[in-house]
TIMIKE-560703 format. One record per residue: residue number from 1; x, y, z of N, C-alpha, C in turn. Coordinates in nm, 3 decimals. Each point is the difference from the previous one (the first is absolute). Layout:
N
ATOM     n      n.xx      n.yy      n.zz     ca.xx     ca.yy     ca.zz      c.xx      c.yy      c.zz
ATOM   NUM         X         Y         Z         X         Y         Z         X         Y         Z
...
This chain:
189
ATOM     n      n.xx      n.yy      n.zz     ca.xx     ca.yy     ca.zz      c.xx      c.yy      c.zz
ATOM     1    -2.455     1.174    -0.523    -0.025    -0.019    -0.119    -0.030     0.118    -0.098
ATOM     2    -0.139     0.125     0.089     0.017     0.050    -0.057     0.049     0.123    -0.027
ATOM     3     0.147    -0.023     0.026     0.145     0.136     0.041     0.040    -0.020    -0.137
ATOM     4     0.019    -0.187     0.015     0.053    -0.021    -0.156    -0.071    -0.002    -0.092
ATOM     5    -0.158     0.014    -0.065    -0.042     0.027    -0.084     0.000     0.144    -0.022
ATOM     6     0.043     0.065     0.156    -0.027     0.155    -0.125     0.165     0.030    -0.052
ATOM     7     0.109    -0.074     0.030     0.122     0.042     0.048    -0.012    -0.087    -0.132
ATOM     8    -0.011    -0.073    -0.051     0.003    -0.079    -0.155    -0.042    -0.026    -0.141
ATOM     9    -0.140     0.037     0.039    -0.132     0.036    -0.053    -0.117    -0.144    -0.069
ATOM    10     0.121    -0.095     0.107    -0.047    -0.147    -0.071    -0.126    -0.018     0.093
ATOM    11    -0.096    -0.114    -0.024    -0.156     0.024     0.009     0.096    -0.106     0.137
ATOM    12    -0.111    -0.032     0.104    -0.001    -0.094     0.121     0.060    -0.111    -0.030
ATOM    13    -0.184    -0.046    -0.143     0.004    -0.129    -0.001     0.181    -0.035    -0.107
ATOM    14     0.061     0.077    -0.074     0.108    -0.034    -0.076     0.114    -0.059     0.135
ATOM    15     0.013     0.097     0.052     0.057    -0.060     0.181     0.010    -0.098     0.020
ATOM    16    -0.190    -0.036     0.080    -0.002    -0.098    -0.012     0.028    -0.199    -0.094
ATOM    17    -0.043     0.061    -0.072     0.011    -0.080    -0.067     0.182    -0.078    -0.109
ATOM    18     0.098     0.150     0.102     0.142    -0.058    -0.065    -0.019    -0.058     0.077
ATOM    19     0.003     0.057     0.197     0.077    -0.066     0.083    -0.058    -0.034     0.090
ATOM    20    -0.168    -0.045    -0.013    -0.053    -0.088     0.046    -0.111     0.071     0.115
ATOM    21     0.118     0.081     0.101    -0.073     0.042     0.124     0.073     0.067     0.072
ATOM    22     0.013     0.079     0.094     0.026     0.124     0.062     0.155    -0.029     0.057
ATOM    23    -0.001    -0.126     0.046     0.090    -0.065     0.048     0.082    -0.099    -0.140
ATOM    24     0.013    -0.019    -0.082     0.038    -0.057    -0.155     0.106     0.153     0.001
ATOM    25    -0.093     0.102    -0.050     0.100     0.135    -0.039     0.118     0.009     0.103
ATOM    26    -0.037     0.000     0.108     0.074     0.053     0.136     0.146    -0.111    -0.022
ATOM    27    -0.041    -0.096    -0.013     0.132    -0.138    -0.004     0.039     0.059    -0.145
ATOM    28    -0.034     0.036    -0.113     0.068     0.043    -0.123     0.083     0.055     0.077
ATOM    29    -0.067     0.145     0.065     0.097     0.131     0.002     0.089    -0.053     0.094
ATOM    30    -0.053    -0.115     0.120     0.185    -0.024     0.083     0.117    -0.131    -0.088
ATOM    31    -0.115     0.017    -0.085     0.094    -0.163    -0.041     0.154     0.101    -0.076
ATOM    32    -0.088     0.121    -0.074     0.098     0.049    -0.056     0.114     0.134     0.092
ATOM    33    -0.078     0.020     0.088     0.104     0.074     0.080     0.093    -0.129     0.070
ATOM    34    -0.012    -0.104     0.036     0.047    -0.129     0.041     0.130    -0.002    -0.042
ATOM    35    -0.001    -0.011    -0.138     0.088    -0.007    -0.093     0.078     0.132    -0.059
ATOM    36    -0.023     0.092     0.068     0.079     0.126    -0.008     0.097     0.054     0.130
ATOM    37    -0.094    -0.074     0.086     0.093     0.020     0.175     0.099    -0.096    -0.042
ATOM    38    -0.041    -0.146    -0.038     0.109    -0.077     0.024     0.107    -0.024    -0.074
ATOM    39    -0.024     0.098    -0.158     0.091     0.019    -0.053     0.081     0.132     0.006
ATOM    40    -0.053     0.092     0.081     0.069     0.135     0.081     0.079    -0.126     0.135
ATOM    41    -0.010    -0.089     0.010     0.077    -0.084     0.168     0.111    -0.008    -0.051
ATOM    42    -0.005    -0.088    -0.135     0.139    -0.093    -0.041     0.047     0.127    -0.061
ATOM    43    -0.021     0.125    -0.093     0.064     0.112    -0.040     0.056     0.069     0.149
ATOM    44    -0.024    -0.056     0.142     0.109     0.126     0.049     0.074    -0.130     0.076
ATOM    45    -0.058    -0.103     0.034     0.098    -0.139     0.045     0.115    -0.047    -0.089
ATOM    46     0.061     0.082    -0.127     0.034    -0.084    -0.066     0.149     0.008    -0.015
ATOM    47     0.057     0.103     0.063     0.096    -0.053     0.082     0.070     0.019     0.173
ATOM    48    -0.068    -0.104     0.040     0.007    -0.031     0.140     0.137     0.020     0.086
ATOM    49     0.058     0.101     0.072     0.031     0.055     0.109     0.018    -0.071     0.123
ATOM    50     0.153     0.010     0.097    -0.070    -0.101     0.107     0.171    -0.121     0.031
ATOM    51     0.030    -0.018     0.041     0.116    -0.065     0.059    -0.044    -0.105     0.052
ATOM    52    -0.094     0.041     0.137    -0.085    -0.136     0.093    -0.157     0.020    -0.038
ATOM    53     0.006    -0.070     0.061    -0.235    -0.064    -0.006    -0.034     0.110     0.097
ATOM    54     0.061     0.119     0.061    -0.075     0.114     0.026     0.011     0.067    -0.071
ATOM    55     0.143     0.088    -0.048     0.021     0.069    -0.136    -0.161    -0.053    -0.128
ATOM    56     0.036    -0.081    -0.025    -0.058    -0.070    -0.111    -0.105     0.050    -0.040
ATOM    57    -0.076    -0.030     0.129    -0.122    -0.027     0.018    -0.086     0.182     0.024
ATOM    58     0.096     0.006     0.111    -0.050     0.172     0.009    -0.052     0.082    -0.147
ATOM    59     0.175    -0.017    -0.048    -0.033     0.056    -0.168    -0.130    -0.035    -0.033
ATOM    60     0.054    -0.142     0.009    -0.183     0.017    -0.134    -0.077     0.058     0.132
ATOM    61    -0.064    -0.047     0.089    -0.118     0.052     0.043    -0.001     0.146    -0.026
ATOM    62     0.117     0.117     0.016    -0.038     0.124    -0.046     0.008     0.008    -0.159
ATOM    63     0.002    -0.069    -0.069    -0.052    -0.029    -0.104    -0.071     0.028    -0.056
ATOM    64    -0.112    -0.119     0.052    -0.082    -0.035     0.052    -0.151     0.121     0.029
ATOM    65     0.027     0.030     0.078    -0.003     0.086     0.121    -0.043     0.135    -0.091
ATOM    66     0.152     0.095    -0.123    -0.109     0.108    -0.105    -0.043    -0.074    -0.125
ATOM    67    -0.021    -0.111    -0.019    -0.095    -0.100    -0.105    -0.132     0.117     0.089
ATOM    68    -0.051    -0.110     0.088    -0.087     0.025     0.062    -0.060     0.123     0.008
ATOM    69     0.150     0.148     0.052    -0.094     0.144    -0.038    -0.048     0.017    -0.146
ATOM    70     0.060    -0.069    -0.098    -0.049     0.047    -0.160    -0.072    -0.072    -0.065
ATOM    71    -0.012    -0.114     0.070    -0.170    -0.125    -0.037    -0.095     0.053     0.090
ATOM    72    -0.064     0.030     0.120    -0.078     0.048     0.080    -0.164    -0.067    -0.042
ATOM    73    -0.013     0.051    -0.130    -0.118     0.030    -0.053    -0.067    -0.199    -0.029
ATOM    74     0.109    -0.067    -0.037    -0.007    -0.108    -0.026     0.045    -0.093     0.175
ATOM    75     0.024     0.062     0.082    -0.011    -0.118     0.151    -0.145     0.070     0.055
ATOM    76     0.030     0.141    -0.053    -0.177     0.042     0.090    -0.145    -0.106    -0.061
ATOM    77     0.004     0.007    -0.108    -0.095    -0.088    -0.094     0.025    -0.148     0.058
ATOM    78     0.106    -0.091     0.013     0.000    -0.101     0.065    -0.046     0.017     0.149
ATOM    79     0.062     0.027     0.023    -0.088     0.020     0.189    -0.148     0.080    -0.033
ATOM    80    -0.045     0.056    -0.061    -0.154     0.003    -0.074    -0.055    -0.109     0.033
ATOM    81     0.037    -0.105    -0.125    -0.038    -0.076    -0.052    -0.008    -0.108     0.084
ATOM    82     0.053    -0.037     0.107     0.070    -0.101     0.100    -0.125     0.044     0.117
ATOM    83     0.003     0.150    -0.050    -0.113    -0.067     0.190    -0.149     0.131     0.016
ATOM    84    -0.003     0.023    -0.159    -0.123    -0.030    -0.059    -0.115    -0.109    -0.114
ATOM    85    -0.117     0.041     0.021    -0.070    -0.126    -0.064     0.025     0.007    -0.157
ATOM    86     0.099     0.080    -0.052     0.033    -0.095    -0.146     0.066    -0.127     0.030
ATOM    87     0.081     0.018     0.101     0.056    -0.140     0.055    -0.053    -0.152    -0.114
ATOM    88    -0.091     0.021     0.069    -0.115    -0.070    -0.007    -0.055    -0.091    -0.142
ATOM    89     0.029     0.099    -0.063     0.002    -0.012    -0.124     0.147    -0.112    -0.085
ATOM    90    -0.082    -0.136    -0.031     0.131    -0.140     0.028     0.120     0.089    -0.090
ATOM    91    -0.032     0.104    -0.099     0.075     0.085    -0.144     0.109     0.054     0.080
ATOM    92    -0.046     0.064     0.094     0.091     0.119     0.097     0.061    -0.089     0.065
ATOM    93    -0.054    -0.083     0.088     0.032    -0.111     0.114     0.143    -0.030    -0.093
ATOM    94     0.008    -0.045    -0.074     0.056    -0.115    -0.143     0.154     0.088     0.019
ATOM    95    -0.024     0.109    -0.053     0.051     0.099    -0.027     0.118     0.065     0.158
ATOM    96    -0.088     0.000     0.093     0.084     0.047     0.127     0.076    -0.083     0.046
ATOM    97    -0.061    -0.168    -0.001     0.143    -0.141    -0.005     0.068     0.036    -0.009
ATOM    98     0.007    -0.022    -0.178     0.100     0.028    -0.061     0.094     0.105     0.013
ATOM    99    -0.041     0.175     0.008     0.074     0.121     0.022     0.115    -0.101     0.187
ATOM   100    -0.104    -0.041     0.070     0.092    -0.043     0.116     0.088    -0.108     0.003
ATOM   101     0.010    -0.015    -0.068     0.028    -0.191    -0.065     0.116     0.048    -0.032
ATOM   102    -0.021     0.111    -0.149     0.204     0.049    -0.022     0.037     0.112     0.086
ATOM   103    -0.084     0.088     0.113     0.085     0.046     0.071     0.051    -0.066     0.121
ATOM   104    -0.055    -0.119     0.024     0.117    -0.107     0.065     0.066    -0.084    -0.049
ATOM   105    -0.018    -0.059    -0.116     0.145    -0.025    -0.114     0.132     0.076     0.009
ATOM   106    -0.074     0.153    -0.073     0.124     0.056     0.059     0.072     0.048     0.108
ATOM   107    -0.082     0.038     0.093     0.031    -0.010     0.131     0.127    -0.098     0.047
ATOM   108    -0.093    -0.161    -0.011     0.143    -0.093     0.040     0.123     0.025    -0.105
ATOM   109     0.027     0.007    -0.110     0.083     0.072    -0.078     0.088     0.055     0.061
ATOM   110    -0.027     0.153     0.047     0.036     0.098     0.042     0.090    -0.131     0.142
ATOM   111    -0.103    -0.048     0.103     0.086    -0.058     0.079     0.087    -0.146     0.046
ATOM   112    -0.045    -0.030    -0.120     0.152    -0.103    -0.090     0.093     0.076     0.024
ATOM   113     0.018     0.118    -0.097     0.062     0.059    -0.090     0.168     0.058     0.169
ATOM   114    -0.152     0.090     0.046     0.041     0.016     0.129     0.157    -0.114     0.078
ATOM   115    -0.067    -0.073     0.022     0.035    -0.074     0.084     0.160    -0.094    -0.043
ATOM   116    -0.054    -0.041    -0.167     0.078    -0.056    -0.056     0.176     0.104    -0.052
ATOM   117     0.018     0.083     0.088     0.033     0.112    -0.061     0.162    -0.024     0.073
ATOM   118     0.031    -0.095     0.114     0.086    -0.032     0.025     0.005    -0.128    -0.004
ATOM   119    -0.091    -0.073    -0.024    -0.050    -0.175    -0.083    -0.002    -0.080     0.076
ATOM   120    -0.131     0.095     0.080    -0.068    -0.109     0.105    -0.127     0.006    -0.081
ATOM   121    -0.011    -0.144     0.000    -0.154     0.007    -0.081    -0.117    -0.004     0.091
ATOM   122    -0.102    -0.011     0.005    -0.145    -0.003     0.114    -0.057    -0.118    -0.066
ATOM   123    -0.086    -0.105     0.117    -0.062    -0.060     0.002    -0.105     0.046    -0.087
ATOM   124    -0.074    -0.077    -0.107    -0.147     0.051    -0.079    -0.084     0.062     0.128
ATOM   125    -0.023    -0.022     0.114    -0.134     0.036     0.117     0.110     0.133     0.112
ATOM   126     0.079    -0.024    -0.044     0.057     0.132     0.078     0.016     0.108    -0.162
ATOM   127     0.018     0.003    -0.074    -0.031     0.038    -0.109    -0.142     0.104     0.003
ATOM   128    -0.083    -0.119     0.086    -0.129     0.015    -0.075    -0.063     0.114     0.151
ATOM   129     0.005    -0.098     0.041     0.015     0.111     0.172     0.046     0.154    -0.007
ATOM   130     0.086     0.028    -0.044     0.042     0.133    -0.056    -0.072     0.066    -0.065
ATOM   131     0.003    -0.035    -0.117    -0.111     0.058    -0.118    -0.138     0.063     0.069
ATOM   132    -0.017    -0.135     0.046    -0.167     0.074     0.042     0.049     0.088     0.101
ATOM   133     0.039    -0.024     0.093     0.015     0.118     0.116     0.080     0.137    -0.067
ATOM   134     0.066     0.013    -0.135     0.043     0.104    -0.074    -0.140     0.096    -0.088
ATOM   135    -0.090    -0.132    -0.068    -0.106     0.032     0.004    -0.109     0.114     0.069
ATOM   136     0.000    -0.061     0.098    -0.049     0.080     0.150     0.011     0.085     0.054
ATOM   137     0.125     0.014    -0.017     0.082     0.105    -0.007    -0.049     0.169    -0.107
ATOM   138     0.035    -0.112    -0.104    -0.085     0.122    -0.108    -0.114     0.090     0.007
ATOM   139    -0.053    -0.117     0.059    -0.156     0.017    -0.004    -0.014     0.136     0.039
ATOM   140     0.080    -0.057     0.181    -0.044     0.131     0.062     0.153     0.098    -0.021
ATOM   141     0.100     0.004    -0.031     0.019     0.150    -0.045    -0.133     0.076    -0.094
ATOM   142    -0.006    -0.073    -0.076    -0.097     0.077    -0.109    -0.129     0.066     0.037
ATOM   143    -0.076    -0.101     0.055    -0.075     0.107     0.105     0.035     0.051     0.061
ATOM   144     0.095    -0.003     0.067     0.095     0.139     0.099    -0.023     0.100    -0.084
ATOM   145     0.124    -0.010    -0.149    -0.012     0.145    -0.020    -0.189     0.043     0.000
ATOM   146    -0.032    -0.075    -0.079    -0.123     0.054    -0.071    -0.092     0.052     0.141
ATOM   147     0.005     0.005     0.108    -0.058    -0.032     0.100     0.072     0.160     0.079
ATOM   148     0.071     0.074    -0.070     0.113     0.123     0.013     0.111     0.018     0.150
ATOM   149     0.019    -0.137    -0.026     0.116    -0.045     0.114     0.122     0.077    -0.025
ATOM   150     0.039     0.062     0.106     0.124     0.111    -0.101     0.087    -0.086     0.022
ATOM   151     0.065    -0.122     0.101     0.077    -0.083    -0.048     0.052     0.006    -0.180
ATOM   152     0.158    -0.025     0.003    -0.017    -0.015    -0.171    -0.040    -0.135    -0.096
ATOM   153     0.037    -0.032    -0.124    -0.011    -0.121    -0.010     0.119    -0.027     0.024
ATOM   154     0.148     0.009    -0.043     0.083     0.005     0.048     0.046    -0.073     0.107
ATOM   155    -0.040     0.014     0.106    -0.009     0.021     0.198    -0.046    -0.160    -0.021
ATOM   156    -0.134     0.098    -0.041    -0.062    -0.165    -0.003     0.044    -0.107    -0.050
ATOM   157     0.072     0.021    -0.142     0.049    -0.108    -0.059     0.135    -0.085     0.074
ATOM   158     0.034     0.113     0.044     0.132    -0.041     0.084    -0.042    -0.121     0.162
ATOM   159    -0.100     0.052     0.042    -0.080    -0.105     0.051    -0.001    -0.092     0.005
ATOM   160    -0.064    -0.049    -0.110    -0.061    -0.127    -0.052     0.137    -0.071    -0.054
ATOM   161     0.077     0.044    -0.016     0.166    -0.088    -0.082     0.015    -0.050     0.164
ATOM   162    -0.003     0.090     0.072     0.071    -0.057     0.152    -0.084    -0.115     0.077
ATOM   163    -0.129    -0.024    -0.044    -0.085    -0.038     0.057     0.017    -0.151    -0.067
ATOM   164     0.013     0.008    -0.142    -0.011    -0.071    -0.066     0.106    -0.122    -0.018
ATOM   165     0.164     0.092     0.029     0.136    -0.039     0.029    -0.032    -0.091     0.160
ATOM   166    -0.074     0.048     0.073     0.003    -0.079     0.129    -0.046    -0.173     0.019
ATOM   167    -0.180     0.086    -0.063     0.007    -0.167    -0.055    -0.004    -0.072    -0.103
ATOM   168     0.057     0.062    -0.074     0.090    -0.168    -0.093     0.119    -0.018     0.048
ATOM   169     0.069     0.067     0.085     0.087    -0.050     0.102    -0.012    -0.088     0.105
ATOM   170    -0.103     0.062     0.090    -0.057    -0.115     0.063    -0.062    -0.106    -0.053
ATOM   171    -0.077     0.021    -0.080    -0.055    -0.150    -0.104     0.094    -0.106    -0.042
ATOM   172     0.093     0.058    -0.052     0.083    -0.053    -0.038     0.103    -0.106     0.081
ATOM   173     0.012     0.072     0.137     0.090    -0.045     0.116    -0.088    -0.133     0.011
ATOM   174    -0.111     0.031     0.009    -0.096    -0.043     0.072    -0.033    -0.120    -0.095
ATOM   175    -0.004    -0.022    -0.120    -0.012    -0.117    -0.109     0.129    -0.072     0.026
ATOM   176     0.129     0.107     0.009     0.158    -0.106    -0.021    -0.092    -0.147     0.164
ATOM   177     0.033     0.087     0.040     0.030    -0.051     0.195    -0.082    -0.119     0.006
ATOM   178    -0.129    -0.026    -0.119    -0.153    -0.068     0.032     0.070    -0.087    -0.123
ATOM   179     0.022     0.020    -0.074     0.145    -0.106    -0.125     0.058    -0.041     0.127
ATOM   180     0.092     0.055     0.000     0.161    -0.026     0.106    -0.073    -0.139     0.105
ATOM   181    -0.096     0.082     0.059    -0.079    -0.115     0.109    -0.029    -0.158    -0.066
ATOM   182    -0.053     0.055    -0.099    -0.091    -0.120    -0.104     0.125    -0.067    -0.063
ATOM   183     0.099     0.001    -0.024     0.104    -0.056    -0.027     0.084    -0.132     0.124
ATOM   184    -0.006     0.063     0.109     0.072    -0.018     0.070    -0.100    -0.093     0.105
ATOM   185    -0.135     0.030     0.003    -0.073    -0.073     0.049    -0.018    -0.127    -0.118
ATOM   186     0.067    -0.038    -0.081    -0.055    -0.048    -0.120     0.114    -0.131     0.027
ATOM   187     0.121     0.073    -0.035     0.133    -0.062     0.113    -0.062    -0.084     0.082
ATOM   188    -0.021     0.026     0.095    -0.062    -0.078     0.111    -0.065    -0.057    -0.016
ATOM   189    -0.050    -0.050    -0.092    -0.144    -0.102     0.005     0.048    -0.152    -0.048
């Protein structure tokens, strides 16, 4: 807060009056960063490419990796808020949850689109599993990038695409098998 006061000349009391707390200020900065981040993601994904689920998801993730590299400060703030006492502030926690939910919804859309390229729609539970796993992968890739890992974001996104496709295919097959088995059981009863 002192650095902000020095940089802007605005008294601390005015900042606290407007934002309520340091967490409130960070929440507002994060909300603005999220808006820019998701707008950049939508722009990057405007014209999807790829004829197979693997190609399409790989393309989406590579483009997302490019956005990550160009929006590091937003993601860094998100992780700092999640990992610090600032997340205990109710407004900050609400913003973190809202941003994460928006990210998960966005990931669901990418997964649905990638798997529907060949006309196959996934069950919503399968989409949810893949999207959750994808978010974990993005978080890990970002932490890896921030810690100086020499592996490129592109190679990390390729590995993540492979893992998400394998998970999706396995979950879809398992779901299909369970549904088929359930139908046979119902016919025999």
